C-alpha positions as CSV (number, residue, x, y, z in Angstrom):
1,M,0.0,0.0,0.0
2,T,1.6,3.3,-1.1
3,E,1.4,6.4,1.0
4,T,-0.3,9.4,-0.4
5,T,2.0,12.4,-0.7
6,P,0.4,15.6,0.6
7,A,-0.4,18.0,-2.1
8,P,2.0,21.0,-2.1
9,D,0.5,24.1,-0.4
10,A,0.2,27.1,-2.7
11,H,0.3,29.6,0.2
12,D,3.5,28.1,1.6
13,H,5.1,28.4,-1.8
14,R,4.1,32.0,-2.0
15,R,5.4,32.8,1.4
16,Q,8.7,31.1,0.6
17,V,9.1,33.1,-2.6
18,L,8.7,36.3,-0.7
19,Y,11.2,35.4,2.0
20,W,13.7,34.0,-0.5
21,R,13.6,37.3,-2.3
22,L,14.0,39.2,1.0
23,L,17.1,37.2,1.9
24,A,18.6,37.6,-1.6
25,R,18.1,41.4,-1.6
26,L,19.5,41.8,1.9
27,F,22.7,40.1,1.0
28,D,23.0,41.3,-2.6
29,P,21.3,44.4,-3.9
30,E,21.3,43.0,-7.4
31,E,17.8,41.8,-8.5
32,R,17.1,38.1,-9.3
33,A,14.8,38.3,-12.3
34,S,13.0,35.0,-11.5
35,L,12.5,35.9,-7.8
36,E,11.3,39.4,-8.7
37,A,8.8,38.1,-11.2
38,A,7.5,35.4,-8.9
39,S,7.2,37.9,-6.0
40,L,5.3,40.4,-8.2
41,A,2.8,37.7,-9.2
42,V,2.3,36.8,-5.5
43,V,1.8,40.4,-4.4
44,E,-0.6,41.3,-7.1
45,D,-2.5,38.0,-6.6
46,I,-3.2,38.8,-2.9
47,G,-4.3,42.3,-3.6
48,L,-1.3,44.3,-2.4
49,P,0.4,47.2,-4.3
50,A,3.4,46.3,-6.4
51,A,5.2,49.2,-4.8
52,L,5.9,46.9,-1.9
53,L,8.6,45.3,-3.9
54,D,10.4,48.6,-4.7
55,P,13.1,49.4,-2.1
56,Q,13.2,53.0,-3.3
57,V,9.6,53.6,-2.3
58,S,9.2,54.5,1.4
59,I,6.6,53.0,3.6
60,D,5.2,56.5,4.2
61,S,4.5,56.8,0.4
62,I,2.7,53.4,0.4
63,V,0.6,54.3,3.4
64,Q,-0.4,57.6,1.8
65,R,-1.6,55.8,-1.3
66,H,-3.2,52.9,0.6
67,P,-4.2,54.2,4.1
68,H,-5.8,50.9,5.1
69,L,-2.3,49.3,5.3
70,A,-1.3,51.5,8.3
71,A,-3.5,49.4,10.6
72,E,-1.9,46.2,9.3
73,L,1.7,47.6,9.8
74,D,1.0,48.6,13.4
75,G,2.0,45.6,15.6
76,L,2.6,43.5,12.5
77,M,5.6,41.7,14.0
78,T,4.2,41.2,17.5
79,P,2.7,37.9,18.7
80,D,-0.8,37.4,17.3
81,G,-0.6,40.8,15.7
82,T,-0.9,42.5,19.0
83,D,-0.7,46.3,18.7
84,R,1.3,47.0,21.9
85,Q,1.3,50.8,21.6
86,D,-2.4,51.2,22.6
87,G,-2.8,47.9,24.4
88,T,-5.3,46.4,22.0
89,D,-5.1,42.9,20.7
90,R,-5.9,41.8,17.2
91,Q,-5.3,38.7,15.2
92,D,-3.8,38.9,11.7
93,G,-6.5,39.4,9.3
94,A,-9.1,40.3,11.9
95,H,-8.9,44.0,11.2
96,R,-8.7,43.8,7.4
97,Q,-11.3,44.9,5.0
98,D,-13.7,42.5,3.4
99,D,-11.9,42.9,0.1
100,S,-8.7,41.2,1.5
101,T,-10.9,38.3,2.6
102,V,-12.3,38.0,-0.9
103,V,-8.8,38.1,-2.3
104,A,-7.7,35.3,0.0
105,D,-10.8,33.2,-0.9
106,S,-10.3,33.8,-4.6
107,A,-6.6,32.8,-4.2
108,D,-7.6,29.6,-2.5
109,S,-10.2,28.7,-5.2
110,A,-7.7,29.5,-7.9
111,D,-5.2,27.2,-6.5
112,S,-7.7,24.4,-5.9
113,P,-10.5,24.2,-8.5
114,E,-12.1,21.4,-6.6
115,G,-12.7,23.7,-3.7
116,D,-13.7,21.1,-1.0
117,D,-10.5,19.1,-1.7
118,S,-8.2,22.0,-1.1
119,P,-5.5,21.3,1.5
120,D,-5.7,24.9,2.6
121,G,-8.1,25.5,5.5
122,G,-10.4,22.7,4.4
123,A,-12.2,20.3,6.6
124,D,-9.5,17.6,6.0
125,S,-6.6,19.9,6.9
126,P,-5.4,19.0,10.4
127,D,-4.4,22.6,11.1
128,G,-6.9,24.4,8.9
129,D,-8.7,25.9,11.8
130,A,-5.4,27.1,13.5
131,R,-3.7,28.9,10.6
132,D,-4.9,31.4,8.1
133,R,-2.4,30.7,5.3
134,A,-3.6,33.5,3.1
135,A,-3.0,35.9,6.0
136,E,0.5,34.5,6.5
137,V,1.3,35.3,2.8
138,R,0.0,38.9,3.2
139,R,2.0,39.3,6.4
140,A,5.1,38.0,4.8
141,A,4.8,40.6,2.0
142,L,4.5,43.4,4.5
143,V,7.2,42.2,6.8
144,S,9.6,41.8,3.8
145,K,8.9,45.4,2.8
146,V,9.7,46.8,6.3
147,L,12.8,44.7,6.8
148,L,14.2,45.4,3.3
149,N,13.7,49.1,3.6
150,V,15.4,49.3,7.0
151,F,18.3,46.8,6.7
152,A,19.2,47.0,3.1
153,T,21.0,50.4,3.3
154,G,23.5,49.8,0.5
155,S,26.7,51.7,0.3
156,G,28.0,55.0,-1.0
157,A,27.0,58.6,-0.3
158,V,23.7,59.3,1.4
159,S,21.5,62.4,0.9
160,A,19.5,64.2,3.6
161,G,16.3,62.9,1.9
162,Q,17.5,59.3,2.0
163,L,18.4,59.6,5.7
164,A,15.0,61.1,6.5
165,R,13.3,58.3,4.5
166,W,15.3,55.7,6.4
167,Q,14.4,57.2,9.7
168,S,10.8,57.1,8.8
169,D,11.0,53.5,7.7
170,A,12.8,52.6,10.9
171,G,9.9,54.2,12.7
172,W,7.5,51.8,10.9
173,L,9.7,48.9,12.0
174,E,9.4,50.0,15.6
175,R,5.7,50.3,15.2
176,A,5.6,46.8,13.7
177,L,7.4,45.6,16.8
178,G,4.8,47.3,19.1
179,C,7.0,50.3,20.1
180,A,6.6,54.0,19.5
181,P,8.8,55.4,16.7
182,G,12.3,56.3,18.1
183,D,12.1,53.9,21.1
184,L,14.7,51.4,19.8
185,R,17.2,53.5,18.0
186,G,18.6,55.3,21.0
187,G,18.4,59.0,21.9
188,R,14.7,58.9,22.5
189,T,13.7,58.6,26.1
190,S,10.0,58.0,25.7
191,A,8.7,54.9,27.4
192,P,8.8,51.9,25.3
193,G,5.7,50.1,24.2
194,G,6.1,47.5,26.8
195,V,6.6,44.5,24.6
196,G,6.6,41.6,26.9
197,P,7.1,37.8,26.6
198,T,5.5,36.4,23.5
199,G,3.3,33.6,22.7
200,T,2.5,31.7,19.6
201,G,1.3,33.6,16.5
202,L,0.2,32.4,13.1
203,G,2.2,29.6,11.7
204,G,3.9,28.5,14.9
205,S,6.2,30.0,17.5
206,T,7.2,33.7,17.4
207,P,10.6,35.0,18.6
208,D,10.7,36.3,22.1
209,L,10.4,40.0,21.5
210,S,11.4,40.8,25.1
211,R,14.9,39.4,24.3
212,L,14.9,40.4,20.6
213,I,14.1,44.1,20.9
214,P,17.1,45.0,23.1
215,Q,19.3,43.5,20.4
216,I,17.5,45.3,17.5
217,G,17.8,48.7,19.1
218,P,21.6,49.0,19.0
219,E,21.6,47.6,15.5
220,L,19.2,50.2,14.3
221,G,21.4,52.8,16.0
222,A,24.5,51.5,14.3
223,L,22.7,51.6,10.9
224,E,21.6,55.2,11.5
225,A,25.1,56.2,12.6
226,D,26.6,54.6,9.4
227,L,24.1,56.5,7.2
228,V,25.0,59.8,9.0
229,K,28.7,59.2,8.4
230,R,28.1,58.5,4.7
231,M,26.1,61.7,4.3
232,R,28.1,64.7,3.3
233,L,26.9,66.5,6.4
234,R,28.7,69.8,5.9
235,E,27.2,70.2,2.5
236,V,23.8,69.4,3.7
237,L,24.1,71.8,6.6
238,A,25.2,74.6,4.3
239,D,21.9,74.2,2.4
240,P,18.9,75.4,4.6
241,Q,16.4,73.4,2.6
242,L,18.4,70.2,2.9
243,A,19.1,70.8,6.6
244,A,15.4,71.3,7.3
245,R,14.8,67.7,6.1
246,L,17.1,66.2,8.7
247,T,15.4,64.6,11.7
248,P,17.4,65.0,14.9
249,S,18.7,61.7,16.3
250,M,21.4,60.6,18.7
251,S,23.6,59.5,15.8
252,L,23.2,62.9,14.1
253,I,23.8,64.8,17.3
254,E,27.0,62.9,18.0
255,Q,28.3,63.7,14.5
256,L,27.4,67.4,14.9
257,L,29.1,67.6,18.3
258,R,32.2,66.0,16.8
259,D,32.3,68.3,13.8
260,K,31.0,71.5,15.4
261,N,34.5,73.1,15.5
262,N,34.8,72.7,11.7
263,L,31.5,74.4,10.9
264,S,30.8,78.1,10.4
265,G,28.2,80.5,9.1
266,V,24.9,78.9,7.8
267,A,26.2,75.4,8.4
268,L,26.9,76.1,12.1
269,A,23.6,77.9,12.6
270,N,21.7,74.9,11.1
271,A,23.7,72.5,13.3
272,K,22.8,74.4,16.4
273,A,19.2,74.4,15.4
274,L,19.2,70.6,15.0
275,I,20.9,70.2,18.4
276,R,18.4,72.6,20.0
277,R,15.5,70.7,18.5
278,F,16.8,67.4,19.8
279,V,17.6,68.8,23.3
280,D,14.1,70.3,23.6
281,E,12.4,67.0,22.6
282,V,14.4,64.9,25.1
283,A,14.0,67.5,27.8
284,Q,10.3,67.5,27.4
285,V,10.1,63.8,27.9
286,L,12.5,63.9,30.9
287,R,10.6,66.8,32.4
288,T,7.4,64.7,32.3
289,Q,9.2,61.9,34.2
290,V,10.6,64.2,36.9
291,E,7.7,66.7,37.3
292,K,6.1,64.7,40.1
293,T,9.2,64.7,42.2
294,S,8.6,65.8,45.8
295,V,11.7,67.5,47.3
296,G,12.1,67.0,51.0
297,A,10.1,65.3,53.7
298,I,7.0,66.8,55.3
299,D,7.9,69.1,58.2
300,R,5.2,68.6,60.8
301,S,6.7,71.2,63.1
302,V,5.3,73.9,60.9
303,P,1.6,74.5,61.4
304,P,-0.5,73.9,58.3
305,K,-1.8,76.8,56.4
306,R,-5.5,77.2,57.0
307,V,-6.6,77.5,53.4
308,F,-9.3,75.6,51.5
309,R,-6.9,73.7,49.3
310,N,-5.2,72.2,52.4
311,L,-8.5,71.2,54.1
312,D,-8.5,67.5,55.2
313,L,-12.2,66.8,54.6
314,D,-12.1,63.1,55.6
315,R,-10.3,63.8,58.9
316,T,-12.6,66.7,59.6
317,I,-15.7,64.6,59.2
318,W,-14.3,61.7,61.2
319,K,-13.2,63.9,64.1
320,N,-16.7,65.6,64.3
321,L,-18.9,62.5,64.1
322,T,-19.7,62.9,67.8
323,N,-21.5,66.2,66.8
324,Y,-23.9,64.4,64.5
325,S,-27.6,65.1,65.2
326,P,-29.9,62.2,64.2
327,E,-33.0,64.2,64.7
328,E,-31.9,67.0,62.4
329,E,-29.7,64.6,60.2
330,R,-27.0,67.2,60.4
331,L,-23.3,67.2,61.2
332,Y,-22.1,70.1,63.3
333,V,-18.4,70.9,62.7
334,D,-16.7,72.7,65.6
335,R,-13.2,72.2,64.3
336,L,-11.5,72.0,60.9
337,Y,-8.4,69.9,60.2
338,Y,-5.8,70.8,57.6
339,R,-3.0,68.9,55.9
340,H,0.6,69.7,56.5
341,T,2.3,70.8,53.3
342,A,5.5,72.5,54.4
343,R,8.6,70.5,53.6
344,K,12.0,70.5,55.2
345,T,14.1,73.1,53.4
346,T,17.5,71.5,53.6
347,P,18.9,72.0,50.1
348,Q,20.1,68.9,48.3
349,R,23.2,69.0,46.1
350,L,23.4,67.0,42.9
351,I,26.8,66.6,41.4
352,V,26.9,65.0,37.9
353,V,30.3,63.9,36.6
354,V,30.2,62.9,32.9
355,D,32.9,61.0,30.9
356,Q,32.9,62.9,27.6
357,S,34.9,60.3,25.7
358,G,33.5,59.2,22.4
359,S,32.1,55.9,23.7
360,M,29.8,57.7,26.2
361,V,28.2,60.3,24.0
362,D,24.7,58.9,24.4
363,S,24.9,58.9,28.2
364,M,26.5,62.3,28.2
365,V,23.8,63.9,26.1
366,N,21.0,62.3,28.1
367,C,22.5,63.1,31.5
368,T,23.4,66.7,30.6
369,I,19.7,67.3,29.7
370,L,18.6,65.4,32.8
371,A,20.8,67.6,35.0
372,S,19.2,70.7,33.5
373,V,15.7,69.3,34.3
374,F,16.7,68.7,38.0
375,A,18.3,72.1,38.1
376,G,14.9,73.6,37.6
377,L,13.5,72.0,40.8
378,P,13.3,74.0,44.0
379,R,16.0,73.5,46.6
380,V,18.2,71.4,44.3
381,D,21.7,72.7,43.7
382,V,23.0,71.0,40.6
383,H,26.7,71.0,39.5
384,L,28.0,69.5,36.2
385,V,31.5,68.3,35.5
386,A,32.7,66.8,32.2
387,Y,36.1,65.2,31.7
388,D,38.4,63.2,29.5
389,T,42.1,63.8,30.3
390,Q,41.1,67.2,31.7
391,A,38.1,68.3,33.7
392,L,35.7,71.1,32.8
393,D,33.2,72.7,35.2
394,L,30.0,73.3,33.2
395,T,27.9,74.4,36.2
396,P,27.4,78.0,35.0
397,W,25.5,76.5,32.0
398,V,23.7,73.6,33.7
399,H,20.3,75.2,33.2
400,D,20.9,75.3,29.4
401,P,21.9,71.8,28.1
402,F,22.2,73.3,24.6
403,E,25.0,75.6,25.6
404,T,26.5,72.8,27.8
405,L,26.7,70.4,24.9
406,L,28.4,73.0,22.7
407,R,31.1,73.4,25.2
408,T,31.9,69.7,25.3
409,N,34.8,68.1,23.4
410,L,34.1,64.5,22.4
411,G,37.0,62.0,22.2
412,G,40.3,61.5,23.9
413,G,41.3,59.4,26.9
414,T,39.8,59.2,30.4
415,D,41.4,60.3,33.6
416,G,38.7,60.4,36.3
417,T,41.1,61.7,39.0
418,V,41.1,65.2,37.5
419,A,37.3,65.2,37.6
420,M,37.3,63.9,41.2
421,A,39.7,66.8,42.2
422,L,37.1,69.2,40.8
423,A,34.1,67.5,42.3
424,Q,35.3,66.8,45.9
425,P,35.4,70.5,47.0
426,K,31.8,70.9,46.0
427,I,30.7,68.4,48.7
428,A,29.9,70.6,51.7
429,E,27.4,68.4,53.5
430,P,28.0,64.7,52.5
431,R,24.6,63.4,53.7
432,N,22.7,66.0,51.6
433,T,24.8,65.3,48.5
434,V,24.5,62.8,45.7
435,V,27.3,62.3,43.2
436,V,26.3,60.7,39.9
437,W,29.4,59.4,37.9
438,I,28.7,58.5,34.3
439,S,31.5,56.5,32.6
440,D,32.5,53.2,31.2
441,F,35.2,53.3,33.9
442,Y,38.1,52.3,31.6
443,E,40.5,54.6,33.4
444,W,44.2,55.3,33.4
445,R,44.5,55.4,37.2
446,S,41.9,52.9,38.3
447,Q,43.0,52.2,41.8
448,E,43.5,55.8,42.8
449,L,40.1,56.8,41.4
450,Y,38.3,53.9,43.0
451,D,39.9,54.7,46.4
452,S,38.5,58.3,46.2
453,M,35.1,57.1,45.2
454,A,35.0,54.6,48.1
455,A,36.0,57.5,50.4
456,L,33.0,59.5,49.2
457,H,30.7,56.6,49.9
458,R,32.1,56.1,53.4
459,S,31.7,59.8,54.1
460,G,27.9,59.6,53.8
461,T,27.6,61.0,50.3
462,R,25.2,59.1,48.1
463,F,27.4,57.8,45.2
464,I,25.7,56.4,42.1
465,P,28.0,54.9,39.5
466,V,26.4,54.8,36.1
467,G,27.6,52.7,33.2
468,S,25.1,53.8,30.5
469,V,21.8,55.6,30.5
470,T,20.4,55.4,27.1
471,S,17.2,54.4,25.4
472,S,18.6,51.0,24.5
473,G,20.7,50.5,27.6
474,R,23.7,49.5,25.5
475,G,27.1,49.9,26.9
476,S,30.1,48.1,28.5
477,V,31.6,48.7,31.9
478,N,35.1,47.9,33.1
479,P,34.6,44.5,35.0
480,W,37.3,45.5,37.5
481,F,35.2,48.5,38.6
482,R,31.9,46.7,38.3
483,E,32.9,44.0,40.9
484,R,34.4,46.6,43.3
485,F,31.3,48.8,43.2
486,K,29.2,45.7,43.9
487,D,31.3,44.8,46.9
488,L,31.0,48.5,48.1
489,G,27.2,48.2,48.0
490,T,26.8,50.7,45.1
491,P,26.3,48.5,42.0
492,V,26.7,50.1,38.6
493,L,23.5,51.4,37.2
494,S,22.9,50.6,33.6
495,G,19.9,50.6,31.3
496,H,17.2,53.1,30.5
497,I,17.5,56.6,31.8
498,R,14.3,56.1,33.8
499,K,16.3,54.0,36.3
500,L,18.5,57.0,37.0
501,V,15.5,59.3,37.3
502,H,14.0,56.9,39.9
503,E,17.2,56.8,41.9
504,L,17.5,60.6,42.0
505,K,13.8,61.1,42.8
506,T,14.1,58.7,45.7
507,F,17.1,60.6,47.1
508,L,15.6,64.0,46.8
509,A,12.3,62.9,48.4
510,S,14.1,61.4,51.4
């Protein structure tokens, strides 16, 4: 008795064609005529625009011509098509218009004239109820477009328009992964979309996005940095129209800070405008995270102000319940109670020491802006020191991160002892002082620097060593310092800048 060979699945073949084309174009920009023709036939057959196959067409352009595709792209690569940005769940194909269903049905009937005998989704298919193969093909086409536009960056010079288009396409990739545009590339401090552990989507298991996303973020940042380097930045900045098309990003800001001394005239003015835009965007996000900070504990030795906004209504009612008249059903209040709002006015001093070597630019920019935000809080005295082989006191400009960044000088070695010599005299009251030291701690005089840091900690100063505070949390720290800080009881803080915000808010509220 011979076994019956299962009939080949047309939808599987279509999906394979799309993914083979994706792999071919990622590793070799040259077109494969056979794959291009087969992919075009698949895309047209499932009712998607042929422009999906053109790497020169941005996703924005496609969405403008076909607005209904925007909903499909959001959360496209999350498990079960979950759109993580707004917390709503949707299955692939569940949100699509009726015409896509008709296309899928017509594709099935075209592949199987017998209809009922079709291996795709029929009653005899063991997994027909679990998988929508037509939806998988549609999803493969959209995923291929997003990945190809973002990761096939080619080589050679890059124009301002090309960089802007790539940034927009990268934003669509982030949306497809369930994040807000800018969350994964670094330099944006908005809260991520909260992509958590994944489950099983269409067609089997889906990669664990909680592990995958932290790896994608640095890669996107590296791609963007490479595009910025390949762009003739000085020529672009000299043209106001081209400069206006640039979107501020951490990679672009780093390049501008490195090259600022070589710019002049219109180019320098445009560079400053871009840095200012970026600083304002990040500061607004950080200000939102910090704005609820309460500085100082409640001082109960100060009588509360007897004004309506301080009235403790619940306590007033509770304390006067003995004056309730059942006959009149009325509560007589003979005493009002008010909340204490005065806080202890002991000023807190925040000293931020930043390694301005090239490897720490992301952390330096974020922490410089963060220092300016905390400097705007009442009773917080903020000092800022930047260093490489020399130390620079940037405290006079701490309220203006834009001016602060313009005075930095990226690159060079690192000698933290010169920064410590500048920071130590600023500590007047150790128990009211927090020192935040941002560095990768690859130092010339490691033992000497560590001894002085340990002495600060023993004096009662709150010492917070920070390895990296970025959107992606990427960064390496000298293992020698990491182990000693751990033994000291002050482990190195690394990760999203929200962690540092939380630590500082906790100290200031104590």
